[in-house]
C-alpha positions in Angstrom: 92.8 91.6 101.9 89.2 91.2 100.5 88.1 87.7 101.3 86.9 86.9 97.8 90.3 87.5 96.3 92.1 84.8 98.2 95.9 84.4 98.4 98.0 85.9 95.6 101.4 84.3 94.8 104.4 85.8 93.1 107.8 84.1 92.4 109.3 85.8 95.4 106.5 84.7 97.8 106.6 81.2 96.5 110.4 81.1 96.9 110.0 82.2 100.5 107.5 79.4 101.2 109.7 76.8 99.6 112.8 78.0 101.4 111.0 77.9 104.8 109.8 74.3 104.1 113.3 73.3 103.1 114.6 74.7 106.4 112.1 72.6 108.3 110.0 75.6 109.5 106.5 74.9 110.7 105.3 78.4 110.1 106.4 81.5 108.1 105.3 85.1 107.8 104.7 86.2 104.2 102.6 88.5 102.1 99.7 87.1 100.1 98.2 90.4 99.0 100.9 92.1 97.0 102.5 94.0 99.9 99.4 95.3 101.6 99.9 93.1 104.8 101.8 90.3 106.3 100.2 87.0 107.4 101.4 83.8 109.0 100.9 80.5 107.2 101.5 76.9 108.4 103.8 74.7 106.4 103.4 71.0 105.7 105.3 68.6 103.4 103.1 68.9 100.4 101.0 72.0 101.2 100.6 75.1 103.2 97.6 76.5 105.2 96.2 80.0 105.2 92.9 81.2 106.7 91.7 77.6 107.3 92.4 76.4 103.8 95.2 74.4 102.4 97.1 75.2 99.2 99.8 73.4 97.1 103.3 74.6 96.7 104.1 75.7 93.1 107.0 73.9 91.5 106.9 76.4 88.6 106.2 80.1 89.4 107.1 82.5 86.7 108.6 85.9 87.3 106.5 88.9 86.2 103.4 86.8 86.9 100.8 87.0 89.7 98.8 83.8 90.5 95.4 83.7 92.1 93.4 80.7 93.5 90.7 79.1 91.4 88.8 75.8 91.6 91.5 74.4 89.3 94.4 75.6 91.4 96.7 78.7 91.1 96.3 80.4 87.7 98.0 83.5 86.3 96.0 86.8 86.5 95.9 87.1 82.7 93.4 86.9 79.9 93.7 86.7 76.2 90.8 87.7 73.9 91.7 90.3 71.2 94.9 91.0 73.2 96.9 89.6 76.1 96.1 91.5 79.3 98.1 90.6 82.4 98.7 91.9 85.9 102.4 92.4 86.6 104.1 92.4 90.0 106.4 95.3 91.0 109.0 95.9 93.6 106.7 98.4 95.1 103.8 96.1 96.0 101.1 97.8 93.9 101.1 96.0 90.5 101.1 97.4 87.0 99.5 95.8 84.0 100.4 95.0 80.4 98.4 94.8 77.2 100.2 92.8 74.5 103.5 93.3 76.4 103.2 97.1 76.6 103.4 98.3 80.2 100.5 100.6 81.0 102.0 102.1 84.2 105.6 103.1 84.6 107.2 101.5 87.6 111.0 101.8 87.2 111.4 104.8 89.4 108.3 105.0 91.6 105.4 102.9 92.8 102.3 103.4 90.5 100.3 104.0 93.7 102.6 106.8 94.8 102.7 108.3 91.3 98.9 108.4 91.1 98.8 110.1 94.5 101.1 112.9 93.6 99.1 113.6 90.4 95.8 113.5 92.2 97.0 116.1 94.7 97.4 118.5 91.8 93.6 118.6 91.3 92.9 118.9 95.0 90.2 116.3 95.2 88.6 117.0 98.6 84.9 117.5 98.3 84.9 117.5 94.5 83.0 115.6 91.8 85.7 114.1 89.6 85.7 112.6 86.1 88.2 109.7 85.7 88.2 109.1 82.0 90.3 105.9 81.7 90.2 104.1 85.0 92.7 101.3 84.4 93.5 99.6 87.8 91.8 102.5 89.6 94.8 104.1 91.3 93.6 107.6 90.5 90.2 106.8 91.9 91.7 105.2 95.0 93.8 108.4 95.7 90.7 110.5 95.1 88.7 108.5 97.6 91.6 108.7 100.1 91.7 112.5 99.5 88.0 112.9 100.4 86.4 113.4 97.0 82.6 113.7 96.9 82.1 111.4 94.0 84.1 109.8 91.1 82.7 109.0 87.7 85.2 106.5 86.4 85.2 104.9 83.0 87.1 101.9 81.7 86.6 100.7 78.1 88.2 97.2 78.5 86.2 94.7 80.5 89.3 92.5 80.9 91.0 95.4 82.7 88.0 95.7 85.1 88.5 91.9 85.7 92.2 92.6 86.6 91.2 95.2 89.1 88.7 92.9 90.7 91.7 90.7 91.7 94.0 93.6 92.6 94.1 94.4 96.4 95.3 97.9 95.6 92.3 98.8 93.4 89.6 100.9 95.0 87.0 98.1 94.5 88.9 96.2 97.2 89.9 99.0 99.6 87.0 98.6 102.0 88.6 100.9 104.6 87.7 104.1 102.8 85.5 103.1 99.9 81.8 104.0 100.3 79.5 102.3 97.7 78.1 105.7 96.7 81.5 107.4 96.4 82.5 105.9 93.0 80.6 104.9 89.8 82.7 102.6 87.6 81.3 102.2 84.1 82.5 99.7 81.5 82.4 102.1 78.6 84.3 104.3 76.2 84.5 107.8 77.6 84.8 109.2 74.0 81.2 108.0 73.5 79.9 108.4 77.1 81.1 112.0 77.7 78.1 113.4 75.8 75.9 112.1 78.6 77.5 114.4 81.1 75.9 117.9 81.5 77.7 121.2 81.1 79.7 122.3 84.1 78.9 119.1 86.0 82.4 118.1 87.3 84.9 119.9 89.5 88.0 118.2 88.2 89.2 115.7 85.6 91.9 113.0 85.5 92.7 111.9 82.0 95.1 109.0 81.6 94.5 107.7 78.1 96.4 104.9 76.3 99.1 105.8 73.9 98.3 108.2 71.1 98.7 105.4 68.5 96.1 103.3 70.2 93.5 105.9 71.2 94.1 109.0 69.1 90.5 110.2 69.6 91.2 110.8 73.3 93.9 113.4 72.2 91.6 115.2 69.7 90.4 118.7 69.7 86.9 117.5 69.6 87.3 115.5 72.8 89.2 118.3 74.6 86.3 120.6 73.8 84.0 118.0 75.4 86.2 117.9 78.5 86.0 121.7 78.7 82.3 121.6 78.4 81.7 119.3 81.4 84.3 120.9 83.6 83.4 123.9 85.8 85.2 127.2 85.3 88.5 127.2 87.2 88.3 123.4 87.4 91.6 121.5 87.1 92.6 118.6 85.0 95.7 116.4 84.9 96.3 114.9 81.5 98.9 112.1 81.3 100.9 112.2 78.1 104.0 110.1 79.0 107.4 111.2 77.9 108.0 109.8 74.4 111.5 110.3 73.0 111.3 113.4 70.7 114.3 112.3 68.7 112.8 108.9 67.9 109.2 109.8 67.7 109.6 113.1 65.9 106.9 114.8 67.9 106.5 116.8 71.1 103.2 115.2 72.4 103.0 117.2 75.6 103.2 120.6 73.8 100.8 119.3 71.1 98.3 118.5 73.9 98.9 121.8 75.6 98.2 123.7 72.3 94.8 121.9 71.8 93.8 122.4 75.4 94.5 126.2 75.0 92.1 126.2 72.1 89.5 124.5 74.3 89.7 127.2 76.9 92.4 126.0 79.3 95.6 127.4 80.6 98.3 124.8 80.9 101.7 123.9 82.3 103.8 120.8 81.8 104.0 118.8 85.0 105.5 115.4 85.8 104.8 113.3 82.7 101.8 115.2 81.6 99.9 118.5 81.5 98.2 120.3 84.3 95.3 122.4 82.8 92.9 124.9 84.3 89.7 125.9 82.6 89.7 129.7 82.4 87.2 130.5 79.7 84.4 129.1 77.5 85.0 128.7 73.8 
């Protein structure tokens, strides 16, 4: 765990600390970095000790909340400006996040970390320059780094999301074991505006994980897909997350709508997982 993050508490971890204290234990092994490692802490009547510092027990520790240490004590990893943005624990260790109660990464069937890895493997990242259009918590970027990519240009529009990932041990910013400072460029900016700054044929692969269509329709537009085709080298691959909206309730087939627009931009496509795998085959 990166030293600047400090211990992270969830309700399950806090319960284990309280149970061990109640049982009269002097020490207990627990996880303070969302499943990345196990560490031993010392227990005292009113506090516990980790890495030479003492911390209070929490009398109230809400589920679906992750707490981090600040000068004022343990606080939820959440911010509210124009919307409520919150890091959410999962059964898999790697957290997801929510914006105004809408979960940004599906976690019911699979770890978001594992899910990102299987999608990144589709674009075969080794040795490639990759455009990561909507970085989120950085799981795509972390998988690319682990897969030996040459460089990742990652964009995230929301500065509060970048703050979330600064406190997330699973985000690439904090995975010092395989993150070289020169291997990733993270930009706080809107890819719809910034893509014009990328030269023609300048990236080998693209990962496109936009918010829902109703929130960021411009990232599903023909104009934007034409820009993606412009910056991608011929035969370059792209995975485009679309989700799996219910056709009966939504009245639309988003994956096939996306595939149709990508065809117009010069891609061949196939539906894969919860999105579209596209290969640039021609210039338009």
